[in-house]
GUBA-187772 format. One record per residue: residue number from 1; residue in three letters; x, y, z of N, C-alpha, C in turn. Coordinates in pm, whole numbers. Layout:
residues N
<atom><num>NUM</num><residu>Ala</residu><n_X>X</n_X><n_Y>Y</n_Y><n_Z>Z</n_Z><ca_X>X</ca_X><ca_Y>Y</ca_Y><ca_Z>Z</ca_Z><c_X>X</c_X><c_Y>Y</c_Y><c_Z>Z</c_Z></atom>
...
***
This chain:
residues 81
<atom><num>1</num><residu>Met</residu><n_X>11094</n_X><n_Y>-7542</n_Y><n_Z>31349</n_Z><ca_X>11189</ca_X><ca_Y>-7569</ca_Y><ca_Z>31452</ca_Z><c_X>11328</c_X><c_Y>-7572</c_Y><c_Z>31389</c_Z></atom>
<atom><num>2</num><residu>Lys</residu><n_X>11422</n_X><n_Y>-7513</n_Y><n_Z>31455</n_Z><ca_X>11560</ca_X><ca_Y>-7519</ca_Y><ca_Z>31409</ca_Z><c_X>11632</c_X><c_Y>-7629</c_Y><c_Z>31485</c_Z></atom>
<atom><num>3</num><residu>Thr</residu><n_X>11715</n_X><n_Y>-7702</n_Y><n_Z>31412</n_Z><ca_X>11795</ca_X><ca_Y>-7807</ca_Y><ca_Z>31475</ca_Z><c_X>11924</c_X><c_Y>-7823</c_Y><c_Z>31397</c_Z></atom>
<atom><num>4</num><residu>Thr</residu><n_X>12020</n_X><n_Y>-7885</n_Y><n_Z>31459</n_Z><ca_X>12147</ca_X><ca_Y>-7910</ca_Y><ca_Z>31393</ca_Z><c_X>12159</c_X><c_Y>-8059</c_Y><c_Z>31368</c_Z></atom>
<atom><num>5</num><residu>Val</residu><n_X>12195</n_X><n_Y>-8096</n_Y><n_Z>31246</n_Z><ca_X>12211</ca_X><ca_Y>-8235</ca_Y><ca_Z>31209</ca_Z><c_X>12348</c_X><c_Y>-8250</c_Y><c_Z>31146</c_Z></atom>
<atom><num>6</num><residu>Glu</residu><n_X>12421</n_X><n_Y>-8350</n_Y><n_Z>31191</n_Z><ca_X>12552</ca_X><ca_Y>-8377</ca_Y><ca_Z>31130</ca_Z><c_X>12535</c_X><c_Y>-8475</c_Y><c_Z>31016</c_Z></atom>
<atom><num>7</num><residu>Ile</residu><n_X>12583</n_X><n_Y>-8435</n_Y><n_Z>30899</n_Z><ca_X>12574</ca_X><ca_Y>-8517</ca_Y><ca_Z>30778</ca_Z><c_X>12716</c_X><c_Y>-8535</c_Y><c_Z>30724</c_Z></atom>
<atom><num>8</num><residu>Pro</residu><n_X>12753</n_X><n_Y>-8655</n_Y><n_Z>30685</n_Z><ca_X>12887</ca_X><ca_Y>-8675</ca_Y><ca_Z>30628</ca_Z><c_X>12909</c_X><c_Y>-8582</c_Y><c_Z>30507</c_Z></atom>
<atom><num>9</num><residu>Asp</residu><n_X>13030</n_X><n_Y>-8531</n_Y><n_Z>30494</n_Z><ca_X>13061</ca_X><ca_Y>-8435</ca_Y><ca_Z>30388</ca_Z><c_X>13023</c_X><c_Y>-8483</c_Y><c_Z>30249</c_Z></atom>
<atom><num>10</num><residu>Pro</residu><n_X>13056</n_X><n_Y>-8607</n_Y><n_Z>30210</n_Z><ca_X>13019</ca_X><ca_Y>-8650</ca_Y><ca_Z>30075</ca_Z><c_X>12867</c_X><c_Y>-8648</c_Y><c_Z>30052</c_Z></atom>
<atom><num>11</num><residu>Leu</residu><n_X>12790</n_X><n_Y>-8687</n_Y><n_Z>30153</n_Z><ca_X>12644</ca_X><ca_Y>-8685</ca_Y><ca_Z>30141</ca_Z><c_X>12592</c_X><c_Y>-8542</c_Y><c_Z>30131</c_Z></atom>
<atom><num>12</num><residu>Ala</residu><n_X>12646</n_X><n_Y>-8454</n_Y><n_Z>30212</n_Z><ca_X>12605</ca_X><ca_Y>-8313</ca_Y><ca_Z>30208</ca_Z><c_X>12639</c_X><c_Y>-8251</c_Y><c_Z>30073</c_Z></atom>
<atom><num>13</num><residu>Asp</residu><n_X>12758</n_X><n_Y>-8282</n_Y><n_Z>30020</n_Z><ca_X>12798</ca_X><ca_Y>-8229</ca_Y><ca_Z>29889</ca_Z><c_X>12703</c_X><c_Y>-8276</c_Y><c_Z>29780</c_Z></atom>
<atom><num>14</num><residu>Glu</residu><n_X>12671</n_X><n_Y>-8405</n_Y><n_Z>29784</n_Z><ca_X>12579</ca_X><ca_Y>-8459</ca_Y><ca_Z>29683</ca_Z><c_X>12440</c_X><c_Y>-8397</c_Y><c_Z>29696</c_Z></atom>
<atom><num>15</num><residu>Ala</residu><n_X>12394</n_X><n_Y>-8379</n_Y><n_Z>29819</n_Z><ca_X>12262</ca_X><ca_Y>-8319</ca_Y><ca_Z>29841</ca_Z><c_X>12259</c_X><c_Y>-8175</c_Y><c_Z>29792</c_Z></atom>
<atom><num>16</num><residu>Arg</residu><n_X>12365</n_X><n_Y>-8100</n_Y><n_Z>29819</n_Z><ca_X>12371</ca_X><ca_Y>-7961</ca_Y><ca_Z>29770</ca_Z><c_X>12367</c_X><c_Y>-7957</c_Y><c_Z>29617</c_Z></atom>
<atom><num>17</num><residu>Ala</residu><n_X>12439</n_X><n_Y>-8049</n_Y><n_Z>29553</n_Z><ca_X>12442</ca_X><ca_Y>-8053</ca_Y><ca_Z>29407</ca_Z><c_X>12304</c_X><c_Y>-8085</c_Y><c_Z>29352</c_Z></atom>
<atom><num>18</num><residu>Val</residu><n_X>12235</n_X><n_Y>-8180</n_Y><n_Z>29414</n_Z><ca_X>12099</ca_X><ca_Y>-8215</ca_Y><ca_Z>29369</ca_Z><c_X>12006</c_X><c_Y>-8097</c_Y><c_Z>29389</c_Z></atom>
<atom><num>19</num><residu>Ala</residu><n_X>12014</n_X><n_Y>-8033</n_Y><n_Z>29504</n_Z><ca_X>11928</ca_X><ca_Y>-7917</ca_Y><ca_Z>29531</ca_Z><c_X>11952</c_X><c_Y>-7807</c_Y><c_Z>29428</c_Z></atom>
<atom><num>20</num><residu>Gln</residu><n_X>12078</n_X><n_Y>-7780</n_Y><n_Z>29396</n_Z><ca_X>12109</ca_X><ca_Y>-7677</ca_Y><ca_Z>29298</ca_Z><c_X>12057</c_X><c_Y>-7715</c_Y><c_Z>29159</c_Z></atom>
<atom><num>21</num><residu>Arg</residu><n_X>12078</n_X><n_Y>-7842</n_Y><n_Z>29122</n_Z><ca_X>12034</ca_X><ca_Y>-7889</ca_Y><ca_Z>28990</ca_Z><c_X>11882</c_X><c_Y>-7882</c_Y><c_Z>28978</c_Z></atom>
<atom><num>22</num><residu>Glu</residu><n_X>11812</n_X><n_Y>-7911</n_Y><n_Z>29087</n_Z><ca_X>11665</ca_X><ca_Y>-7913</ca_Y><ca_Z>29084</ca_Z><c_X>11604</c_X><c_Y>-7779</c_Y><c_Z>29124</c_Z></atom>
<atom><num>23</num><residu>Lys</residu><n_X>11692</n_X><n_Y>-7678</n_Y><n_Z>29141</n_Z><ca_X>11649</ca_X><ca_Y>-7543</ca_Y><ca_Z>29176</ca_Z><c_X>11559</c_X><c_Y>-7543</c_Y><c_Z>29300</c_Z></atom>
<atom><num>24</num><residu>Thr</residu><n_X>11608</n_X><n_Y>-7606</n_Y><n_Z>29404</n_Z><ca_X>11538</ca_X><ca_Y>-7609</ca_Y><ca_Z>29532</ca_Z><c_X>11643</c_X><c_Y>-7584</c_Y><c_Z>29641</c_Z></atom>
<atom><num>25</num><residu>Thr</residu><n_X>11602</n_X><n_Y>-7591</n_Y><n_Z>29763</n_Z><ca_X>11696</ca_X><ca_Y>-7568</ca_Y><ca_Z>29872</ca_Z><c_X>11733</c_X><c_Y>-7701</c_Y><c_Z>29938</c_Z></atom>
<atom><num>26</num><residu>Leu</residu><n_X>11844</n_X><n_Y>-7699</n_Y><n_Z>30008</n_Z><ca_X>11887</ca_X><ca_Y>-7817</ca_Y><ca_Z>30082</ca_Z><c_X>11782</c_X><c_Y>-7849</c_Y><c_Z>30189</c_Z></atom>
<atom><num>27</num><residu>Arg</residu><n_X>11727</n_X><n_Y>-7746</n_Y><n_Z>30250</n_Z><ca_X>11623</ca_X><ca_Y>-7766</ca_Y><ca_Z>30351</ca_Z><c_X>11504</c_X><c_Y>-7840</c_Y><c_Z>30292</c_Z></atom>
<atom><num>28</num><residu>Glu</residu><n_X>11458</n_X><n_Y>-7800</n_Y><n_Z>30176</n_Z><ca_X>11342</ca_X><ca_Y>-7865</ca_Y><ca_Z>30113</ca_Z><c_X>11375</c_X><c_Y>-8010</c_Y><c_Z>30076</c_Z></atom>
<atom><num>29</num><residu>Leu</residu><n_X>11495</n_X><n_Y>-8032</n_Y><n_Z>30030</n_Z><ca_X>11537</ca_X><ca_Y>-8168</ca_Y><ca_Z>29995</ca_Z><c_X>11537</c_X><c_Y>-8258</c_Y><c_Z>30119</c_Z></atom>
<atom><num>30</num><residu>Ile</residu><n_X>11590</n_X><n_Y>-8207</n_Y><n_Z>30231</n_Z><ca_X>11592</ca_X><ca_Y>-8283</ca_Y><ca_Z>30355</ca_Z><c_X>11451</c_X><c_Y>-8310</c_Y><c_Z>30406</c_Z></atom>
<atom><num>31</num><residu>Glu</residu><n_X>11364</n_X><n_Y>-8209</n_Y><n_Z>30402</n_Z><ca_X>11226</ca_X><ca_Y>-8226</ca_Y><ca_Z>30446</ca_Z><c_X>11155</c_X><c_Y>-8334</c_Y><c_Z>30364</c_Z></atom>
<atom><num>32</num><residu>Thr</residu><n_X>11173</n_X><n_Y>-8328</n_Y><n_Z>30233</n_Z><ca_X>11110</ca_X><ca_Y>-8426</ca_Y><ca_Z>30144</ca_Z><c_X>11160</c_X><c_Y>-8567</c_Y><c_Z>30175</c_Z></atom>
<atom><num>33</num><residu>Gly</residu><n_X>11290</n_X><n_Y>-8580</n_Y><n_Z>30192</n_Z><ca_X>11346</ca_X><ca_Y>-8711</ca_Y><ca_Z>30223</ca_Z><c_X>11296</c_X><c_Y>-8765</c_Y><c_Z>30356</c_Z></atom>
<atom><num>34</num><residu>Leu</residu><n_X>11289</n_X><n_Y>-8681</n_Y><n_Z>30455</n_Z><ca_X>11242</ca_X><ca_Y>-8722</ca_Y><ca_Z>30587</ca_Z><c_X>11095</c_X><c_Y>-8763</c_Y><c_Z>30581</c_Z></atom>
<atom><num>35</num><residu>Arg</residu><n_X>11016</n_X><n_Y>-8688</n_Y><n_Z>30508</n_Z><ca_X>10873</ca_X><ca_Y>-8724</ca_Y><ca_Z>30494</ca_Z><c_X>10857</c_X><c_Y>-8861</c_Y><c_Z>30426</c_Z></atom>
<atom><num>36</num><residu>Leu</residu><n_X>10937</n_X><n_Y>-8884</n_Y><n_Z>30322</n_Z><ca_X>10929</ca_X><ca_Y>-9012</ca_Y><ca_Z>30252</ca_Z><c_X>10966</c_X><c_Y>-9128</c_Y><c_Z>30344</c_Z></atom>
<atom><num>37</num><residu>Val</residu><n_X>11071</n_X><n_Y>-9113</n_Y><n_Z>30420</n_Z><ca_X>11115</ca_X><ca_Y>-9219</ca_Y><ca_Z>30511</ca_Z><c_X>11009</c_X><c_Y>-9244</c_Y><c_Z>30618</c_Z></atom>
<atom><num>38</num><residu>Leu</residu><n_X>10955</n_X><n_Y>-9139</n_Y><n_Z>30675</n_Z><ca_X>10854</ca_X><ca_Y>-9155</ca_Y><ca_Z>30780</ca_Z><c_X>10726</c_X><c_Y>-9219</c_Y><c_Z>30726</c_Z></atom>
<atom><num>39</num><residu>Arg</residu><n_X>10685</n_X><n_Y>-9181</n_Y><n_Z>30606</n_Z><ca_X>10566</ca_X><ca_Y>-9240</ca_Y><ca_Z>30545</ca_Z><c_X>10587</c_X><c_Y>-9390</c_Y><c_Z>30522</c_Z></atom>
<atom><num>40</num><residu>Glu</residu><n_X>10705</n_X><n_Y>-9426</n_Y><n_Z>30472</n_Z><ca_X>10736</ca_X><ca_Y>-9567</ca_Y><ca_Z>30445</ca_Z><c_X>10736</c_X><c_Y>-9648</c_Y><c_Z>30575</c_Z></atom>
<atom><num>41</num><residu>Arg</residu><n_X>10789</n_X><n_Y>-9593</n_Y><n_Z>30679</n_Z><ca_X>10794</ca_X><ca_Y>-9666</ca_Y><ca_Z>30806</ca_Z><c_X>10656</c_X><c_Y>-9681</c_Y><c_Z>30869</c_Z></atom>
<atom><num>42</num><residu>Arg</residu><n_X>10569</n_X><n_Y>-9585</n_Y><n_Z>30848</n_Z><ca_X>10431</ca_X><ca_Y>-9597</ca_Y><ca_Z>30899</ca_Z><c_X>10358</c_X><c_Y>-9707</c_Y><c_Z>30827</c_Z></atom>
<atom><num>43</num><residu>Arg</residu><n_X>10386</n_X><n_Y>-9724</n_Y><n_Z>30699</n_Z><ca_X>10319</ca_X><ca_Y>-9826</ca_Y><ca_Z>30617</ca_Z><c_X>10359</c_X><c_Y>-9967</c_Y><c_Z>30654</c_Z></atom>
<atom><num>44</num><residu>Lys</residu><n_X>10482</n_X><n_Y>-9983</n_Y><n_Z>30696</n_Z><ca_X>10531</ca_X><ca_Y>-10117</ca_Y><ca_Z>30727</ca_Z><c_X>10462</c_X><c_Y>-10168</c_Y><c_Z>30853</c_Z></atom>
<atom><num>45</num><residu>Thr</residu><n_X>10408</n_X><n_Y>-10287</n_Y><n_Z>30841</n_Z><ca_X>10348</ca_X><ca_Y>-10349</ca_Y><ca_Z>30958</ca_Z><c_X>10431</c_X><c_Y>-10472</c_Y><c_Z>30994</c_Z></atom>
<atom><num>46</num><residu>Arg</residu><n_X>10428</n_X><n_Y>-10507</n_Y><n_Z>31118</n_Z><ca_X>10503</ca_X><ca_Y>-10624</ca_Y><ca_Z>31161</ca_Z><c_X>10439</c_X><c_Y>-10749</c_Y><c_Z>31105</c_Z></atom>
<atom><num>47</num><residu>Phe</residu><n_X>10522</n_X><n_Y>-10843</n_Y><n_Z>31065</n_Z><ca_X>10473</ca_X><ca_Y>-10970</ca_Y><ca_Z>31015</ca_Z><c_X>10408</c_X><c_Y>-11045</c_Y><c_Z>31130</c_Z></atom>
<atom><num>48</num><residu>Gln</residu><n_X>10290</n_X><n_Y>-11099</n_Y><n_Z>31104</n_Z><ca_X>10222</ca_X><ca_Y>-11177</ca_Y><ca_Z>31205</ca_Z><c_X>10181</c_X><c_Y>-11310</c_Y><c_Z>31142</c_Z></atom>
<atom><num>49</num><residu>Leu</residu><n_X>10228</n_X><n_Y>-11418</n_Y><n_Z>31200</n_Z><ca_X>10198</ca_X><ca_Y>-11551</ca_Y><ca_Z>31151</ca_Z><c_X>10052</c_X><c_Y>-11582</c_Y><c_Z>31181</c_Z></atom>
<atom><num>50</num><residu>Arg</residu><n_X>9981</n_X><n_Y>-11630</n_Y><n_Z>31081</n_Z><ca_X>9840</ca_X><ca_Y>-11660</ca_Y><ca_Z>31103</ca_Z><c_X>9826</c_X><c_Y>-11782</c_Y><c_Z>31192</c_Z></atom>
<atom><num>51</num><residu>Asp</residu><n_X>9715</n_X><n_Y>-11792</n_Y><n_Z>31260</n_Z><ca_X>9689</ca_X><ca_Y>-11905</ca_Y><ca_Z>31347</ca_Z><c_X>9648</c_X><c_Y>-12023</c_Y><c_Z>31260</c_Z></atom>
<atom><num>52</num><residu>Ala</residu><n_X>9732</n_X><n_Y>-12125</n_Y><n_Z>31252</n_Z><ca_X>9705</ca_X><ca_Y>-12241</ca_Y><ca_Z>31169</ca_Z><c_X>9679</c_X><c_Y>-12365</c_Y><c_Z>31254</c_Z></atom>
<atom><num>53</num><residu>Ser</residu><n_X>9641</n_X><n_Y>-12341</n_Y><n_Z>31378</n_Z><ca_X>9617</ca_X><ca_Y>-12455</ca_Y><ca_Z>31467</ca_Z><c_X>9483</c_X><c_Y>-12521</c_Y><c_Z>31433</c_Z></atom>
<atom><num>54</num><residu>Phe</residu><n_X>9472</n_X><n_Y>-12646</n_Y><n_Z>31474</n_Z><ca_X>9350</ca_X><ca_Y>-12722</ca_Y><ca_Z>31451</ca_Z><c_X>9262</c_X><c_Y>-12712</c_Y><c_Z>31574</c_Z></atom>
<atom><num>55</num><residu>Arg</residu><n_X>9137</n_X><n_Y>-12745</n_Y><n_Z>31558</n_Z><ca_X>9043</ca_X><ca_Y>-12736</ca_Y><ca_Z>31670</ca_Z><c_X>9040</c_X><c_Y>-12866</c_Y><c_Z>31751</c_Z></atom>
<atom><num>56</num><residu>Gly</residu><n_X>9155</n_X><n_Y>-12921</n_Y><n_Z>31776</n_Z><ca_X>9163</ca_X><ca_Y>-13046</ca_Y><ca_Z>31850</ca_Z><c_X>9182</c_X><c_Y>-13021</c_Y><c_Z>31998</c_Z></atom>
<atom><num>57</num><residu>Arg</residu><n_X>9211</n_X><n_Y>-13128</n_Y><n_Z>32066</n_Z><ca_X>9234</ca_X><ca_Y>-13119</ca_Y><ca_Z>32210</ca_Z><c_X>9379</c_X><c_Y>-13156</c_Y><c_Z>32243</c_Z></atom>
<atom><num>58</num><residu>Gly</residu><n_X>9470</n_X><n_Y>-13126</n_Y><n_Z>32153</n_Z><ca_X>9610</ca_X><ca_Y>-13159</ca_Y><ca_Z>32175</ca_Z><c_X>9640</c_X><c_Y>-13300</c_Y><c_Z>32129</c_Z></atom>
<atom><num>59</num><residu>Leu</residu><n_X>9742</n_X><n_Y>-13358</n_Y><n_Z>32185</n_Z><ca_X>9783</ca_X><ca_Y>-13493</ca_Y><ca_Z>32149</ca_Z><c_X>9681</c_X><c_Y>-13596</c_Y><c_Z>32196</c_Z></atom>
<atom><num>60</num><residu>Gln</residu><n_X>9672</n_X><n_Y>-13703</n_Y><n_Z>32120</n_Z><ca_X>9588</ca_X><ca_Y>-13815</ca_Y><ca_Z>32161</ca_Z><c_X>9645</c_X><c_Y>-13872</c_Y><c_Z>32291</c_Z></atom>
<atom><num>61</num><residu>Pro</residu><n_X>9562</n_X><n_Y>-13934</n_Y><n_Z>32374</n_Z><ca_X>9608</ca_X><ca_Y>-13985</ca_Y><ca_Z>32503</ca_Z><c_X>9729</c_X><c_Y>-14078</c_Y><c_Z>32493</c_Z></atom>
<atom><num>62</num><residu>Glu</residu><n_X>9736</n_X><n_Y>-14161</n_Y><n_Z>32389</n_Z><ca_X>9848</ca_X><ca_Y>-14254</ca_Y><ca_Z>32381</ca_Z><c_X>9982</c_X><c_Y>-14185</c_Y><c_Z>32350</c_Z></atom>
<atom><num>63</num><residu>Phe</residu><n_X>9978</n_X><n_Y>-14058</n_Y><n_Z>32312</n_Z><ca_X>10101</ca_X><ca_Y>-13986</ca_Y><ca_Z>32280</ca_Z><c_X>10135</c_X><c_Y>-13878</c_Y><c_Z>32383</c_Z></atom>
<atom><num>64</num><residu>Gln</residu><n_X>10058</n_X><n_Y>-13864</n_Y><n_Z>32486</n_Z><ca_X>10079</ca_X><ca_Y>-13756</ca_Y><ca_Z>32584</ca_Z><c_X>10220</c_X><c_Y>-13753</c_Y><c_Z>32640</c_Z></atom>
<atom><num>65</num><residu>Asp</residu><n_X>10274</n_X><n_Y>-13869</n_Y><n_Z>32674</n_Z><ca_X>10407</ca_X><ca_Y>-13872</ca_Y><ca_Z>32738</ca_Z><c_X>10514</c_X><c_Y>-13930</c_Y><c_Z>32647</c_Z></atom>
<atom><num>66</num><residu>Glu</residu><n_X>10489</n_X><n_Y>-13936</n_Y><n_Z>32517</n_Z><ca_X>10585</ca_X><ca_Y>-13992</ca_Y><ca_Z>32423</ca_Z><c_X>10679</c_X><c_Y>-13884</c_Y><c_Z>32370</c_Z></atom>
<atom><num>67</num><residu>Asp</residu><n_X>10792</n_X><n_Y>-13929</n_Y><n_Z>32317</n_Z><ca_X>10885</ca_X><ca_Y>-13834</ca_Y><ca_Z>32256</ca_Z><c_X>10844</c_X><c_Y>-13811</c_Y><c_Z>32109</c_Z></atom>
<atom><num>68</num><residu>Trp</residu><n_X>10905</n_X><n_Y>-13712</n_Y><n_Z>32049</n_Z><ca_X>10870</ca_X><ca_Y>-13672</ca_Y><ca_Z>31912</ca_Z><c_X>10892</c_X><c_Y>-13786</c_Y><c_Z>31813</c_Z></atom>
<atom><num>69</num><residu>Gln</residu><n_X>10997</n_X><n_Y>-13865</n_Y><n_Z>31832</n_Z><ca_X>11027</ca_X><ca_Y>-13976</ca_Y><ca_Z>31742</ca_Z><c_X>10907</c_X><c_Y>-14071</c_Y><c_Z>31733</c_Z></atom>
<atom><num>70</num><residu>Arg</residu><n_X>10847</n_X><n_Y>-14104</n_Y><n_Z>31845</n_Z><ca_X>10731</ca_X><ca_Y>-14195</ca_Y><ca_Z>31849</ca_Z><c_X>10611</c_X><c_Y>-14132</c_Y><c_Z>31778</c_Z></atom>
<atom><num>71</num><residu>Val</residu><n_X>10588</n_X><n_Y>-14005</n_Y><n_Z>31802</n_Z><ca_X>10475</ca_X><ca_Y>-13935</ca_Y><ca_Z>31737</ca_Z><c_X>10496</c_X><c_Y>-13931</c_Y><c_Z>31586</c_Z></atom>
<atom><num>72</num><residu>Arg</residu><n_X>10617</n_X><n_Y>-13898</n_Y><n_Z>31544</n_Z><ca_X>10648</ca_X><ca_Y>-13891</ca_Y><ca_Z>31400</ca_Z><c_X>10633</c_X><c_Y>-14027</c_Y><c_Z>31334</c_Z></atom>
<atom><num>73</num><residu>Asn</residu><n_X>10685</n_X><n_Y>-14130</n_Y><n_Z>31396</n_Z><ca_X>10674</ca_X><ca_Y>-14265</ca_Y><ca_Z>31339</ca_Z><c_X>10529</c_X><c_Y>-14308</c_Y><c_Z>31325</c_Z></atom>
<atom><num>74</num><residu>Ala</residu><n_X>10445</n_X><n_Y>-14272</n_Y><n_Z>31420</n_Z><ca_X>10303</ca_X><ca_Y>-14307</ca_Y><ca_Z>31415</ca_Z><c_X>10238</c_X><c_Y>-14238</c_Y><c_Z>31295</c_Z></atom>
<atom><num>75</num><residu>Gly</residu><n_X>10281</n_X><n_Y>-14121</n_Y><n_Z>31262</n_Z><ca_X>10224</ca_X><ca_Y>-14048</ca_Y><ca_Z>31148</ca_Z><c_X>10254</c_X><c_Y>-14114</c_Y><c_Z>31016</c_Z></atom>
<atom><num>76</num><residu>Tyr</residu><n_X>10363</n_X><n_Y>-14191</n_Y><n_Z>31009</n_Z><ca_X>10402</ca_X><ca_Y>-14258</ca_Y><ca_Z>30885</ca_Z><c_X>10364</c_X><c_Y>-14407</c_Y><c_Z>30883</c_Z></atom>
<atom><num>77</num><residu>Glu</residu><n_X>10304</n_X><n_Y>-14457</n_Y><n_Z>30989</n_Z><ca_X>10266</ca_X><ca_Y>-14599</ca_Y><ca_Z>30992</ca_Z><c_X>10170</c_X><c_Y>-14629</c_Y><c_Z>30878</c_Z></atom>
<atom><num>78</num><residu>Gly</residu><n_X>10196</n_X><n_Y>-14741</n_Y><n_Z>30808</n_Z><ca_X>10109</ca_X><ca_Y>-14784</ca_Y><ca_Z>30700</ca_Z><c_X>10127</c_X><c_Y>-14707</c_Y><c_Z>30570</c_Z></atom>
<atom><num>79</num><residu>Arg</residu><n_X>10229</n_X><n_Y>-14625</n_Y><n_Z>30561</n_Z><ca_X>10252</ca_X><ca_Y>-14544</ca_Y><ca_Z>30441</ca_Z><c_X>10372</c_X><c_Y>-14594</c_Y><c_Z>30361</c_Z></atom>
<atom><num>80</num><residu>Gly</residu><n_X>10424</n_X><n_Y>-14709</n_Y><n_Z>30397</n_Z><ca_X>10532</ca_X><ca_Y>-14768</ca_Y><ca_Z>30319</ca_Z><c_X>10669</c_X><c_Y>-14712</c_Y><c_Z>30345</c_Z></atom>
<atom><num>81</num><residu>Ser</residu><n_X>10690</n_X><n_Y>-14644</n_Y><n_Z>30455</n_Z><ca_X>10826</ca_X><ca_Y>-14593</ca_Y><ca_Z>30481</ca_Z><c_X>10888</c_X><c_Y>-14653</c_Y><c_Z>30602</c_Z></atom>
***
């Protein structure tokens, strides 16, 4: 397929120089670069946080309608703080 791509002049100049030095074509250099980028993006998977929940039934009845401060304080009761 033929297509037109706009590339900044400094990047195009550098790419032409690399292609000439490596005795290849600008087209081949672009194809190789595009393949590398696409392969890398296929490999990347979205981060997914593992399920670290407990098998409980939620908050204990005495904490159902309490604010976080009360729940937190209960967790430290008897621990010297």
